matplotlib code that plots the C-alpha trace (Angstrom):
import matplotlib.pyplot as plt

x = [0.0, 2.3, -0.1, -1.1, 0.7, 0.7, 1.1, 0.6, -0.7, -0.7, -3.9, -4.7, -5.6, -4.3, -3.4, -5.0, -3.6, -4.1, -4.3, -4.3, -4.3, -3.0, -5.5, -7.7, -8.7, -12.0, -12.7, -16.2, -16.2, -17.3, -20.8, -22.3, -23.3, -20.5, -16.7, -14.8, -14.4, -11.6, -12.0, -9.7, -10.7, -8.6, -9.5, -8.6, -9.4, -8.7, -8.5, -8.7, -7.0, -6.4, -3.6, -5.3, -2.3, 0.2, 2.6, 4.0, 3.0, 0.7, -2.0, -2.3, -4.2, -8.0, -9.7, -12.2, -13.6, -13.0, -13.8, -13.7, -13.8, -13.4, -13.4, -13.4, -16.5, -18.7, -16.3, -17.4, -15.1]
y = [0.0, 2.8, 5.7, 5.0, 5.7, 2.6, 2.5, -0.1, 0.9, -1.7, -2.2, -4.5, -7.7, -7.0, -4.2, -1.4, -0.9, 2.7, 3.3, 6.9, 7.8, 11.0, 13.8, 14.2, 17.8, 18.6, 22.0, 23.3, 25.9, 29.5, 30.6, 34.1, 33.9, 31.9, 31.8, 28.7, 26.3, 23.8, 21.0, 18.3, 14.8, 12.1, 8.4, 6.9, 3.3, 1.6, -2.2, -3.9, -7.3, -9.9, -12.4, -15.9, -18.1, -15.7, -16.3, -13.5, -14.8, -12.9, -15.6, -15.7, -12.3, -12.2, -9.0, -8.0, -4.8, -1.8, 1.9, 4.3, 8.0, 10.6, 9.8, 6.0, 6.0, 4.6, 1.9, -1.7, -3.8]
z = [0.0, -1.3, -0.9, 2.7, 5.9, 8.1, 11.9, 14.6, 18.0, 20.8, 22.8, 25.8, 23.8, 20.3, 18.0, 16.0, 12.5, 11.2, 7.4, 6.2, 2.5, 0.9, 0.9, -2.2, -3.3, -4.8, -6.4, -7.0, -9.8, -9.2, -10.2, -10.5, -6.8, -5.1, -5.3, -6.2, -3.2, -2.7, -0.1, 0.9, 2.2, 3.7, 4.3, 7.7, 8.5, 11.8, 11.9, 15.3, 15.5, 18.2, 18.2, 18.4, 18.9, 20.6, 17.7, 15.7, 12.3, 10.0, 9.9, 13.7, 13.8, 13.6, 12.6, 15.3, 13.8, 11.6, 11.8, 8.8, 8.6, 5.9, 2.2, 2.7, 4.9, 2.1, 1.0, 1.6, 3.7]

ax = plt.figure().add_subplot(projection="3d")
ax.plot(x, y, z, "-o")
ax.set_aspect("equal")
plt.show()
């Protein structure tokens, strides 16, 4: 995942993986009544995982839940 910043944060019984994408900019053109408006949006997704076997292998983690905010809020998981 080249465009995303990845971080791990320890929690009591597992970890939370944080994925943040680069901001996307959207510009609405000016009209006779309003000026042009530029808005940025960034996707952030938190993945909560627990270690089922206490081993440090990738397949020992079970995803327990996700939270999404920003531009990725409507993406299916």
